[in-house]
C-alpha positions as CSV (number, residue, x, y, z in Angstrom):
1,M,199.9,47.1,100.9
2,P,197.3,44.9,102.6
3,T,193.7,46.0,102.4
4,M,192.5,48.0,105.4
5,S,189.2,47.1,107.0
6,E,186.4,49.6,107.4
7,L,187.3,49.9,111.2
8,E,190.9,50.5,110.4
9,I,190.1,53.3,107.9
10,S,187.6,54.8,110.2
11,A,190.2,54.9,113.1
12,L,192.9,56.3,110.8
13,L,190.5,59.1,109.7
14,D,189.4,59.7,113.3
15,A,193.1,60.1,114.4
16,H,193.8,62.6,111.7
17,D,190.5,64.5,112.4
18,A,191.7,64.8,116.0
19,L,195.1,66.1,114.8
20,V,193.4,68.8,112.7
21,Q,191.2,69.7,115.6
22,A,194.0,69.8,118.1
23,Y,196.1,72.0,115.8
24,V,193.2,74.5,115.2
25,A,192.6,74.6,119.0
26,S,196.3,75.4,119.5
27,G,197.0,72.1,121.2
28,L,199.8,71.4,118.7
29,T,202.4,73.7,117.2
30,F,202.8,73.8,113.4
31,S,205.8,71.6,113.4
32,E,204.2,69.1,115.8
33,F,201.1,69.0,113.5
34,V,203.1,68.6,110.3
35,S,205.3,65.9,111.8
36,A,202.3,63.9,113.2
37,Y,200.1,64.4,110.1
38,G,202.9,63.4,107.8
39,E,201.9,62.7,104.2
40,F,198.4,61.6,105.0
41,P,196.3,60.5,103.1
42,H,198.8,60.1,100.3
43,N,200.9,57.6,102.2
44,Y,197.9,55.2,102.5
45,A,196.1,53.3,99.7
46,L,193.0,55.4,100.0
47,D,192.3,55.5,96.3
48,A,188.9,54.2,95.4
49,D,190.1,53.4,91.9
50,S,192.6,50.8,93.1
51,G,192.1,47.4,94.5
52,I,189.3,45.0,94.7
53,A,185.6,45.8,94.6
54,A,185.1,45.4,98.3
55,K,187.9,47.9,99.0
56,R,186.4,50.4,96.5
57,A,183.0,50.1,98.3
58,V,184.5,50.8,101.7
59,L,186.5,53.8,100.3
60,R,183.4,55.2,98.6
61,F,181.8,55.1,102.1
62,F,184.6,57.4,103.4
63,R,185.1,59.5,100.2
64,K,184.0,62.8,101.8
65,R,186.2,62.3,104.8
66,I,189.1,61.4,102.6
67,A,188.4,64.5,100.4
68,F,188.6,66.7,103.5
69,H,192.0,65.3,104.3
70,L,193.1,65.8,100.7
71,L,192.3,69.5,101.2
72,V,194.4,69.6,104.4
73,A,197.3,67.8,102.6
74,G,197.0,70.4,99.8
75,V,197.4,73.3,102.3
76,L,200.4,71.6,103.9
77,S,201.9,70.8,100.5
78,G,201.6,74.5,99.5
79,L,203.2,75.6,102.8
80,R,206.1,73.1,102.4
81,S,206.8,74.3,98.9
82,A,206.8,77.9,100.2
83,D,209.1,77.0,103.1
84,D,212.1,78.5,101.3
85,P,211.0,81.4,99.1
86,A,213.8,83.3,97.5
87,D,212.2,86.7,98.1
88,I,211.5,86.3,101.8
89,P,214.3,86.2,104.4
90,Y,214.2,82.7,106.0
91,G,213.6,84.1,109.5
92,D,210.5,85.9,108.3
93,A,209.2,82.8,106.4
94,G,209.7,80.7,109.5
95,R,207.4,82.9,111.4
96,F,204.9,83.5,108.6
97,L,204.1,79.9,107.5
98,P,202.8,78.5,110.8
99,D,200.3,81.5,110.9
100,V,199.2,80.9,107.4
101,G,198.8,77.2,108.0
102,L,196.7,77.7,111.1
103,M,194.5,80.3,109.3
104,R,194.0,78.1,106.2
105,I,193.3,74.8,108.1
106,G,191.1,76.7,110.5
107,E,189.1,78.0,107.5
108,L,188.8,74.4,106.2
109,L,187.5,73.2,109.6
110,A,185.1,76.1,109.8
111,R,183.8,75.2,106.3
112,Y,183.7,71.5,106.9
113,P,183.1,71.0,110.7
114,D,182.1,67.4,110.1
115,F,185.4,66.7,108.4
116,K,183.6,65.9,105.1
117,A,184.2,67.6,101.8
118,E,182.9,66.9,98.3
119,P,185.6,65.0,96.3
120,E,187.1,66.8,93.3
121,F,186.9,64.9,90.1
């Protein structure tokens, strides 16, 4: 994967910040949000431990923003794995998960209104 510039990483983060904000403001449905958000940030090489020194320096600059999106991805991952629980009828789960997603991501945004979290080590 080619190295992304600082501007490209910033634009990518801005776009995903906007998706989170639109979802919490009810501008997107749960399925629209999940579809647009995809596997971000895991589907990009946003790992400061990989690549050349210049790339690591750029990624360190964005580490708190990337950490926020790792938290969002964690919420989505948990909801995807709970999408087919054995003890909840599918119809009930289908109605319950979008509400949980909105609540949890809304809590993240309330806790980190600047889209910056401390990275976990």
